Phi, psi and omega in degrees: 000127182281135178259136177252304185270328185269004179302130178086358179263129182289149180228138176219138179242138175222147181257144178221089179055255183262011180229152172233145179240126175257112184258137176243143180202146168232201183296331187241318190254156175214161178196171180207154172239130182250130180245141175255140178272125179239126176262122180249140177240135181297147179279319182261334180235146182280059180255126176258136178230144171255127182237140177254120183247124177289122182251346180201144176219115179245074185248015183302318180294317179298315180298319178298317178298317178297317180295325177296319181284319182219101183309133185260136173277176178297320179289328174298320180298319178297314179297319179296318178300316178293322179296320177298313180299310183292316183293317181295320177293320177297315178298320178297314180298319177298317179297312181297318177298319182293316182284345180272349181289142174297149180300133178089356179282151182293151180283000000 
């Protein structure tokens, strides 16, 4: 996934029981998106799914930093919000896949 606004901003994911935190940081600013793990079971079929629901986003400092470097229009803000949602979920999925691999399996 190509980054437009978040390019050059560091990302770190950490798990906390039933929650995961996707942290963003640069030299000055930081922010985070918090996801809750929800287990869903099918009503008609015995299918279990794990869903990650964003329950909190504290990205104001990161957005301010981006706006300071490159002033954002209203449509830029909409695009940035979507990029944050998509990128944080993508980073979370990559992290979960990595920690779920058996030890010694290829990357």
